[in-house]
N, C-alpha and C positions, 0 to 999 in steps of 0.2 A: 056260166061255164063257156069257155071258148073252143071252137072246133080245132084250133092249132095245138092244144095240149091234151085233148082227150079223143077217144074213138067217136066218130060221128054216130055210130050205132048206140051210144049212150046218152041219155038225157037226164041222168039221176041227180046231178049237182054234187058239190063237195061235202064232205063230213070231216069231223075231227080224226085225226090219226089214231090207229089202235096201238096197243103196246108192241106188236110185232112191227108195225110201220115205223114207230118211234125208234125201235132198235135198228132198223135199215137206215133211218136219218143219221143216228149216231155212227153207224158203220161208214157212212159216206161223209162224215165230218160236218153235217148240218146241225143247226140249233134245232132242239125237238119242238120249239114253238114256231118255226118257220118251214112250212111245206113249200111255199113259193114256186109251184110250178115243177121243180125238180121231181118231186113225188107227187104222182097223180092219184088221188083217192075218190073213187066213184061212190056215190051215195046208194047205189043198188045193193041188194043182198040176194042171195039164192042163186038164181039162173043167170045173172049178169056176170060175164067173163071180165068185166072191168074193174071189179071190186078188189083189186090187188094193186101192190106198188109198182110203179114203173120207174126205172132209172135211166138217164140220158147217158148213153156210153158210145165210145168208138169201138167198131168191130171190124177186124180185118182177116181175111182168109190168108193163112201162111202156107199151107199144103200146096206145094209145087210152084210157088210164087215167090219165095223170099220176102222182101220188103215192098214188093210192087203188086200185090194181090188185090182183088176186089175189096173195097172198104165201104162202110156205112157209118152214119152217125144216126142213132134213133133210140126209141125207148125199149129197154129189155126189162123182162120180169123175172125177178129172183124166185127160186123155189123157197119152201119154208126153211130149209137148213142153210140156204144161200150157197150151196155147193153147185147148183145148176142155175144157169141163166137161160131164158127162153127168148129167142129172137127169130124173126124171119122164117118161121117154119121148123126151127132147129132147137133141140135141147143141147145146151153146151155145158159140159162138166169141167169144173176146175182141175188143173193139173198141178201136182205138187212135186217137189224134189226132183229126183233123177228123170222122171218122165218128161219134164219141161226141157231138158237140155237137147234132146234129139229132135224135138218138134219145131222149136222156134216160136211156139205159142204158149199161151197160159191156160187155154181151154181147148177141149176136143168134143167134136159133134158125137153124140151117143150112137147115131145110126151110121154115119159114113166113116167115122175115125178121122176126119179132116181136122187139121190144126188151125186154131183161130188165136189172135191177139186181141183182148178186150181190156179197155181201160176207160177212165173217165175222159172227158173231152178237156183239151188244153185251152186255157184262156187266151193265149196267143193265137189261137186258130191253126197251130202247125201240128195237126194230129199225126200225120204220117211220120214213119221213121226218116231220119235225115237222108238216108240212102234210098228211099223208096220214091215211087212216081205214081201218077195216075190220079184221076178225080175221085172224090169222095162223094158217094150218093148219100144225100140227107133225107131221112124219112119226112114226108110232107107234114105229118102231125108234129113233128119235133123242131121245125124250122124256127118258130117263134122263141122256144125255149133256148135253142142253140144260139141264136142271135143275141138273146139276152145274156146268156153265159159267157159269151166272148166280148160283149160290150160293144157291139156294132149294130147298124141297122140294115145292112144288105149283105148278101152272100158274095164272096169272090168268085165269079164265074170261071176263072182259071183254075181254081182248086176244087171246087165242088159243083154239084148240080142236085136239083131236087127229084126224089124218086117216089113214085106212087105204086111202085112194084112190090113193096114190103108186104109179105103175106102174113096172115093169122097164124099162130102157132097152136097146135092141139096139145095143149099142156098135159092134159090127162093120159093120152096115149104115149107120150114120150116119157112121162113120169113112170108108167107102168113098165115100159121097156127098160129104163134105167135101173128100176128096182127089181126086175125079174132076173138079173144076172145076165140077160142077153146083150144089155147095153153096156156102158163103160163100168 
């Protein structure tokens, strides 16, 4: 197991994907026989918080910024239902229908109500909206997978930089907030 695709706090190794993980691979358009780094599956059970699927995504803050808000490329963790994604200390709930029109985003933070745009990474490396600007921060643990995904060997320093500031998300707390009615 390499340090570029899994948390350094984990030393459990890889295992076969579960039924739920195969579901997420199908949702992302991957073959069920190919985990290939896009989905990280830890060998730990019980107390290890890495025993979940991680998806490589582009995440951009839309609230107050239009198309030039802070943006990241990194691993997000989906909830069991898939309606919530967890990233950088936030629980981001999928917006549907009319709610999307006013916010400019497709997800909203359950605590702050800030709007986010989340999508898969683009193979051409042009993840920002054509009218947007600013560097994209790439999670240090996701650099190797991102480079593999876009088919290059080095990051373009004019478009992105490596970030070590991605914080761990308290999924249990955010899940309780979202399910209590106080969240989204």
